[in-house]
C-alpha positions as a Python dict, from the first residue, in 0.01 Angstrom:
ca = {
    (1, 'M'): (0, 0, 0),
    (2, 'C'): (-340, -169, -30),
    (3, 'D'): (-316, -322, 314),
    (4, 'Q'): (-220, 16, 459),
    (5, 'A'): (-507, 184, 279),
    (6, 'D'): (-751, -71, 421),
    (7, 'K'): (-611, -18, 769),
    (8, 'A'): (-647, 358, 733),
    (9, 'E'): (-1009, 324, 631),
    (10, 'L'): (-1071, 87, 922),
    (11, 'L'): (-917, 338, 1163),
    (12, 'R'): (-1129, 619, 1019),
    (13, 'S'): (-1447, 410, 1047),
    (14, 'L'): (-1389, 352, 1419),
    (15, 'H'): (-1435, 722, 1498),
    (16, 'V'): (-1801, 706, 1603),
    (17, 'P'): (-1949, 990, 1812),
    (18, 'G'): (-2095, 844, 2130),
    (19, 'T'): (-1919, 510, 2079),
    (20, 'P'): (-1560, 634, 2090),
    (21, 'L'): (-1248, 453, 1981),
    (22, 'V'): (-1050, 409, 2303),
    (23, 'L'): (-673, 423, 2259),
    (24, 'P'): (-439, 299, 2535),
    (25, 'N'): (-119, 461, 2404),
    (26, 'A'): (191, 243, 2367),
    (27, 'W'): (559, 335, 2388),
    (28, 'D'): (737, 23, 2262),
    (29, 'V'): (672, -312, 2096),
    (30, 'G'): (596, -487, 2425),
    (31, 'S'): (330, -235, 2528),
    (32, 'A'): (184, -230, 2175),
    (33, 'R'): (147, -607, 2176),
    (34, 'A'): (-14, -587, 2520),
    (35, 'V'): (-271, -340, 2383),
    (36, 'V'): (-357, -577, 2098),
    (37, 'G'): (-360, -877, 2331),
    (38, 'A'): (-616, -702, 2550),
    (39, 'G'): (-848, -680, 2248),
    (40, 'F'): (-809, -319, 2135),
    (41, 'P'): (-845, -278, 1755),
    (42, 'V'): (-588, 1, 1712),
    (43, 'V'): (-250, 91, 1858),
    (44, 'A'): (-164, 456, 1917),
    (45, 'T'): (172, 584, 2036),
    (46, 'A'): (240, 852, 2297),
    (47, 'S'): (531, 1083, 2211),
    (48, 'N'): (566, 1184, 2576),
    (49, 'A'): (613, 821, 2682),
    (50, 'I'): (844, 727, 2394),
    (51, 'A'): (1063, 1031, 2451),
    (52, 'A'): (1081, 957, 2824),
    (53, 'A'): (1170, 591, 2761),
    (54, 'L'): (1449, 710, 2528),
    (55, 'G'): (1576, 960, 2784),
    (56, 'Y'): (1451, 1283, 2623),
    (57, 'D'): (1208, 1559, 2709),
    (58, 'D'): (865, 1575, 2547),
    (59, 'G'): (789, 1849, 2296),
    (60, 'E'): (1020, 1732, 2016),
    (61, 'G'): (1312, 1695, 2255),
    (62, 'A'): (1393, 1354, 2106),
    (63, 'P'): (1543, 1314, 1758),
    (64, 'S'): (1275, 1242, 1501),
    (65, 'E'): (1478, 945, 1373),
    (66, 'A'): (1463, 780, 1715),
    (67, 'M'): (1090, 847, 1755),
    (68, 'M'): (1008, 715, 1409),
    (69, 'F'): (1227, 407, 1457),
    (70, 'V'): (1015, 310, 1758),
    (71, 'A'): (697, 376, 1559),
    (72, 'Q'): (826, 162, 1273),
    (73, 'R'): (908, -128, 1504),
    (74, 'I'): (560, -108, 1657),
    (75, 'A'): (389, -103, 1316),
    (76, 'A'): (595, -402, 1203),
    (77, 'S'): (508, -597, 1517),
    (78, 'V'): (127, -580, 1520),
    (79, 'E'): (-142, -652, 1262),
    (80, 'V'): (-383, -378, 1364),
    (81, 'P'): (-378, -17, 1241),
    (82, 'V'): (-116, 202, 1408),
    (83, 'T'): (-150, 576, 1455),
    (84, 'V'): (155, 776, 1561),
    (85, 'D'): (196, 1087, 1770),
    (86, 'A'): (406, 1296, 1530),
    (87, 'E'): (414, 1597, 1763),
    (88, 'A'): (438, 1914, 1548),
    (89, 'G'): (600, 1739, 1253),
    (90, 'Y'): (964, 1772, 1364),
    (91, 'G'): (1025, 2061, 1128),
    (92, 'M'): (949, 1846, 823),
    (93, 'A'): (756, 1967, 523),
    (94, 'P'): (408, 1810, 529),
    (95, 'E'): (485, 1605, 219),
    (96, 'E'): (802, 1470, 380),
    (97, 'L'): (615, 1378, 698),
    (98, 'V'): (342, 1194, 507),
    (99, 'E'): (594, 1000, 299),
    (100, 'L'): (785, 904, 613),
    (101, 'L'): (474, 788, 797),
    (102, 'S'): (342, 587, 505),
    (103, 'G'): (688, 440, 453),
    (104, 'I'): (712, 303, 806),
    (105, 'G'): (371, 138, 783),
    (106, 'V'): (150, 358, 1000),
    (107, 'V'): (-192, 479, 889),
    (108, 'G'): (-268, 774, 1117),
    (109, 'C'): (-100, 1050, 1308),
    (110, 'N'): (-148, 1328, 1558),
    (111, 'V'): (-9, 1663, 1452),
    (112, 'E'): (-18, 1945, 1705),
    (113, 'D'): (-15, 2324, 1681),
    (114, 'S'): (230, 2399, 1963),
    (115, 'D'): (530, 2595, 1838),
    (116, 'H'): (816, 2408, 2005),
    (117, 'A'): (1083, 2628, 1848),
    (118, 'N'): (942, 2967, 1943),
    (119, 'G'): (688, 2895, 2215),
    (120, 'G'): (313, 2952, 2207),
    (121, 'L'): (91, 2827, 1928),
    (122, 'I'): (143, 2812, 1553),
    (123, 'G'): (-83, 3053, 1366),
    (124, 'V'): (-413, 2889, 1282),
    (125, 'D'): (-389, 2966, 909),
    (126, 'I'): (-32, 2836, 892),
    (127, 'H'): (-122, 2511, 1065),
    (128, 'A'): (-440, 2465, 860),
    (129, 'A'): (-232, 2501, 542),
    (130, 'Y'): (10, 2239, 676),
    (131, 'I'): (-277, 1995, 732),
    (132, 'A'): (-418, 2066, 385),
    (133, 'R'): (-81, 1981, 232),
    (134, 'M'): (-65, 1663, 441),
    (135, 'R'): (-406, 1560, 309),
    (136, 'A'): (-304, 1625, -52),
    (137, 'A'): (20, 1433, -3),
    (138, 'A'): (-164, 1136, 148),
    (139, 'D'): (-398, 1131, -151),
    (140, 'R'): (-99, 1120, -384),
    (141, 'V'): (75, 844, -188),
    (142, 'G'): (-241, 633, -185),
    (143, 'V'): (-261, 584, 192),
    (144, 'P'): (-557, 787, 326),
    (145, 'L'): (-375, 889, 643),
    (146, 'V'): (-608, 957, 936),
    (147, 'I'): (-504, 1302, 1059),
    (148, 'N'): (-587, 1387, 1419),
    (149, 'A'): (-533, 1762, 1458),
    (150, 'R'): (-427, 1835, 1815),
    (151, 'I'): (-534, 2177, 1938),
    (152, 'D'): (-325, 2307, 2228),
    (153, 'S'): (-538, 2606, 2326),
    (154, 'F'): (-604, 2453, 2669),
    (155, 'F'): (-245, 2348, 2743),
    (156, 'P'): (-81, 2504, 3050),
    (157, 'T'): (185, 2646, 2817),
    (158, 'S'): (-77, 2817, 2601),
    (159, 'P'): (-39, 3197, 2607),
    (160, 'L'): (-416, 3244, 2589),
    (161, 'A'): (-623, 3389, 2870),
    (162, 'E'): (-864, 3141, 3025),
    (163, 'D'): (-1172, 3317, 2887),
    (164, 'H'): (-1033, 3302, 2531),
    (165, 'K'): (-928, 2937, 2519),
    (166, 'R'): (-1261, 2786, 2417),
    (167, 'A'): (-1322, 3033, 2134),
    (168, 'D'): (-966, 2981, 2009),
    (169, 'A'): (-1006, 2603, 2018),
    (170, 'I'): (-1333, 2622, 1821),
    (171, 'S'): (-1177, 2851, 1561),
    (172, 'R'): (-881, 2618, 1521),
    (173, 'A'): (-1102, 2309, 1506),
    (174, 'E'): (-1311, 2463, 1228),
    (175, 'A'): (-1000, 2556, 1029),
    (176, 'Y'): (-829, 2218, 1068),
    (177, 'W'): (-1148, 2024, 991),
    (178, 'S'): (-1201, 2230, 677),
    (179, 'A'): (-836, 2172, 578),
    (180, 'G'): (-879, 1794, 577),
    (181, 'A'): (-825, 1670, 932),
    (182, 'D'): (-1029, 1362, 1022),
    (183, 'C'): (-1055, 1439, 1393),
    (184, 'V'): (-975, 1729, 1625),
    (185, 'F'): (-815, 1686, 1966),
    (186, 'P'): (-819, 1961, 2231),
    (187, 'P'): (-632, 1803, 2525),
    (188, 'G'): (-704, 1968, 2855),
    (189, 'A'): (-1058, 2062, 2752),
    (190, 'G'): (-1327, 2002, 3011),
    (191, 'P'): (-1670, 1853, 2941),
    (192, 'D'): (-1833, 2189, 2862),
    (193, 'D'): (-1548, 2279, 2626),
    (194, 'L'): (-1585, 1948, 2443),
    (195, 'R'): (-1960, 1997, 2409),
    (196, 'A'): (-1900, 2340, 2258),
    (197, 'V'): (-1645, 2210, 2005),
    (198, 'I'): (-1877, 1927, 1900),
    (199, 'A'): (-2177, 2158, 1869),
    (200, 'E'): (-1998, 2435, 1683),
    (201, 'V'): (-1770, 2236, 1451),
    (202, 'G'): (-1937, 1900, 1391),
    (203, 'A'): (-1604, 1721, 1347),
    (204, 'P'): (-1520, 1394, 1526),
    (205, 'V'): (-1360, 1497, 1855),
    (206, 'N'): (-1081, 1324, 2047),
    (207, 'A'): (-1070, 1371, 2425),
    (208, 'G'): (-794, 1278, 2665),
    (209, 'L'): (-810, 1074, 2983),
    (210, 'P'): (-806, 1143, 3267),
    (211, 'L'): (-1070, 1404, 3187),
    (212, 'K'): (-1079, 1715, 3400),
    (213, 'G'): (-1408, 1684, 3584),
    (214, 'G'): (-1544, 1387, 3388),
    (215, 'S'): (-1524, 1017, 3303),
    (216, 'L'): (-1532, 782, 3006),
    (217, 'D'): (-1908, 743, 3048),
    (218, 'E'): (-1948, 1119, 3032),
    (219, 'L'): (-1734, 1134, 2718),
    (220, 'R'): (-1970, 885, 2554),
    (221, 'A'): (-2269, 1096, 2656),
    (222, 'I'): (-2104, 1413, 2526),
    (223, 'G'): (-2053, 1245, 2188),
    (224, 'V'): (-1676, 1225, 2154),
    (225, 'A'): (-1550, 990, 1883),
    (226, 'R'): (-1206, 902, 2017),
    (227, 'V'): (-1043, 881, 2361),
    (228, 'S'): (-669, 882, 2424),
    (229, 'V'): (-499, 772, 2745),
    (230, 'G'): (-168, 936, 2652),
    (231, 'P'): (139, 861, 2868),
    (232, 'Q'): (-67, 745, 3167),
    (233, 'L'): (-2, 372, 3111),
    (234, 'Y'): (372, 432, 3080),
    (235, 'R'): (369, 622, 3408),
    (236, 'S'): (160, 349, 3570),
    (237, 'A'): (409, 86, 3452),
    (238, 'L'): (692, 289, 3602),
    (239, 'D'): (504, 315, 3930),
    (240, 'H'): (471, -64, 3941),
    (241, 'L'): (840, -100, 3854),
    (242, 'H'): (941, 133, 4136),
    (243, 'T'): (725, -63, 4380),
    (244, 'D'): (876, -394, 4272),
    (245, 'L'): (1229, -253, 4288),
    (246, 'Q'): (1171, -113, 4635),
    (247, 'S'): (1042, -452, 4753),
    (248, 'L'): (1344, -624, 4603),
    (249, 'F'): (1578, -369, 4756),
    (250, 'E'): (1422, -422, 5099),
    (251, 'A'): (1437, -801, 5061),
    (252, 'R'): (1811, -802, 4995),
    (253, 'K'): (1889, -675, 5345),
}
């Protein structure tokens, strides 16, 4: 576990406001090795991309065993820290999730507050308690798991009115940060929303690319500590595959 603990601390140390950790998210061993080969110090997975590659819908549509098998193969295939998109925890108790993640060799995870079973968002107090139990379990296991608390207030599926989303995201960020999260991640937030979360909460903030109305340079100026590309590279790879296949199909005539 010592090597994992060191990797977790390295991952945590790379969350620097204004000099963000940029994560091109992988979906299999080949893409993870490409990320490392390009010089990136950490590999992150994208649940959307992994689920799609396995033939399932996003939002915990894929079996957790299949998702974690891919994560395990990635972690075993690269030397850098690996952080996994664990969606909403797949219905596992927080202690079970932490033991599983540490057992497959990863050192960080995203955990989101979308309620995939019932729709909408998980209650903020319920999700904060889940994160607190994850933190306590990680302490017991001896791998200081880097918990990135994803806040889905800005998601299109969020039931919140537009003028309530920012306040809800700030409230959730404060609760999750206090519960032991290392970083908060409000995907879909625009530049002004991100500035508000950073100013009000003080936690390291993860932003997604492409950013609505902004760029990577603007994210640096705002002071985000982590940037995720999500499934965009997977989709780009598919676009290139379709182009190559179309060219091959045309050439056969």
